[in-house]
N, C-alpha and C positions, 0 to 999 in steps of 0.2 A: 362332584369335582369342585364346585364353588365352596361347599362346606369344608372340604379338606384344605383347600388353599386358604380360606379365611381363618382356619385353625392354625395356620403357620407352616403348611407344607406346600410351597409354591410350585414344586415339581410334580405334585400328584396329578395324574391325568387319566387314571383308570376310571372305568364306569361308562355308562352310555349317555351320549349327549341328548339333551331334550330338544335340540333343533330338529325341525321337520320341514320338508318341502311343502310350499303352499301354492296350489294351482292359481293361475291368473297372471295378469300383466299390470305392472305398476308404471305410473307416469310421474316424472319429476320435472317441474318447471323451474328454471333458473333464470331470473331476469338479468339481462346483460345491457350495460350502458357504456357508451364511449367516455373515456376519461383521458383528459389531456394533462400531462405533467411537464412543466417547464423547468429547465436547468440552465445555469449560466456558468460557464467556465471562462477563465481569463488566461491569456498568453502574452508574455512580454519577451522580446528578443533584444539582446544587446547588439549594438552595431558591429557588423562583421561582413566579410566578403560572402558572396552567395554560396560558395563552395566550402566555406570554413566549417571545420568540425566543431560541434557544440557539446557542452555538458548541460544536461537537463535536470532541474530541480522540480519534482512532480509532487505537489502537495494535494492530498485528497481531503476535502472538507465540504460538508460534514462527513465524518468517518462512518462507513457502513458498520463498523464494529460497535461504536458506542454513541454515535450521533453528535459527537463533540467536534469543535472546530480548532483544536489545538494545532493541527498541521498548518492552518492558515496563519496563526500567530507566529509559527516558526518561519514561514516564508517571509512574512513582513519583517521580522527581526533580521533575517539574512539580508534583505534588500536595504534596510537602514544601515546595517554594518558596512555594506559595500559602497554606500554613497560617497562620492568624491574620489574613489579609487579607480585606477585603470582596470577595466574589466575585460576578462577573456570572453570569447564567444559563449554566451549562455542562453538557455531557454528557461524562463521561469513560468511554471504552469500552476494554476489553481484549478483543480478539476472538481466540478460538482458532480457527484455520482448519482444524483437523483434521476429518476426515470430510467432511461436506457443508458446505462453506464458505458457500454461498449460503443454505442453510437456517438456519445459525447467524446469519448477518447479518440475515436477515429477522426472526428471533426478537428480535434486538437492536433492530431498527427498530421492532418492535411495542412493545417495552418503553419506547421513547422517546415513545410515544403520538402525539398529534396536535400536539405543540409544533412551531411553525415552526422550521426549522433554517437558519441563515444561512450557515454554512460548516462543512465537515468538514476538519480537519487530520489527514491520514493519516501515521502513522509506521510504516515497514516496517524492513527491515534497516538498521542504521547501521554496518555494517562497512565499512572502507576508509579513505581519507585525506581525502575531500572530500564534503560534503553536496551533493546536487542536489535542486532543486525542480522538480516536474513538475505541470503543470495544463493545462486547456483554456481557462482564463479569463485574458485578458490583464491585467486590473487586478491580479490576484494576483501576477503575475510581478515587477513593479516593487516591490510591497509586500514580498514575502519576500526579494528581493535586498537591499532596504534594511534589513530586520530583521537579516539576517545581518551586514551591515556594522556596524550599531549594536551588536551583541552580540559582535563580533569572532569570529564563527564561521567555521570553515574551510569555505567554501561556494563552489561554482563559479557564475559568472554565468550566468543563464538566458537562452539565446539566443532561444528561440521557445516558442510554446504548441503544444499538440497539437491536431490537428483533431478536433472533437467527434464527427464521424461515424466517424472511425477508432477513437477510444477506445471508442465504444459497441459497435462490431463486433469489436474486438480482444480480446487476452487480458490486457490490463493490469488491468482492474477485477476480474475473477473471483477471482484469488488473494487479493485484498484485501477481498473481500466488498462492493465498492462498487456492485454491481448493485442492492442494496436501497436505495441512496441516489442513484440516477441523476438525480433531479430537484433535487439540491442541489449548489451550488458546492463544489469540493474542491481541495485542493493536497496533493501527495504529497511527503514528505521521506524521502530515501533516501541511504544511503552509496554511494560509488563509488570506484573506484581501488584500488590495492594498499595494504594496511595498512602503516602506518609506526609504528615504535616511538615511544612518547610521544604519539601522536595518538589521542585517545579521542573519537569523534564523538558518543557518548551525551551528554556534557556540552554539546557545541555544539548538538545538536538540542534538548535540554531548554531551553537558553537562548533559542533562536529561538521555540519553542512558548510559553514563559513570556512572552516579549516580546509575542507575538501576543495572548495572553490579556489582558495589560495594555492593549494598544491596543483590544481589543474592549470591555473595561470602560469605556474612555474614550470610546466611541462612534465610533471611527475609521470613516469612511465606506467604506473599502476592504474592511472586514470585515462590513459590514451591507448586502449587496446587496438591492435592492428590485425 
């Protein structure tokens, strides 16, 4: 079988296997040691009434996808752009996914308290040449595609939404800590494609997020789901 496959026929399986049962018992020792991993996430809340609805900007850094901290740079840029402006009720989160991501996300969610959350804008890796928006909510597709056009961001047109059942049972939400926010509408901003010299998606992502914050402050219905 191995000779036929090495000769270029990977589908060849005819013939008798040389494997044979060997009597006896084997023992394998695997040393186990306790390992402690520390992670540090940051949460900032703008002043608002205890029952005020909030928009959440959820930056994941370092990204589980590529280990980069571009999402942190995006969050910092948004905060700087908002300095001195009247602010709507916001929750600004820098999630460290190291160690137990879900435990960290639950701790962040507990810090947010009982405030109703209208929307979570998730920023993950922003490496690449084009921003992509991913969500399971159709009303957010048109909204963020429009935001990208109005801010001249390098973003691909969003063709479809994800199936909510597929998202809930898949592996998209876990590395982002979104399991703790499964009851909240969300949109994911991520970079895609090969990096191109002169293209910095951090600035584009920050522009889109900043524009969304402005729309939220103005009471835009697409960002205030009921």
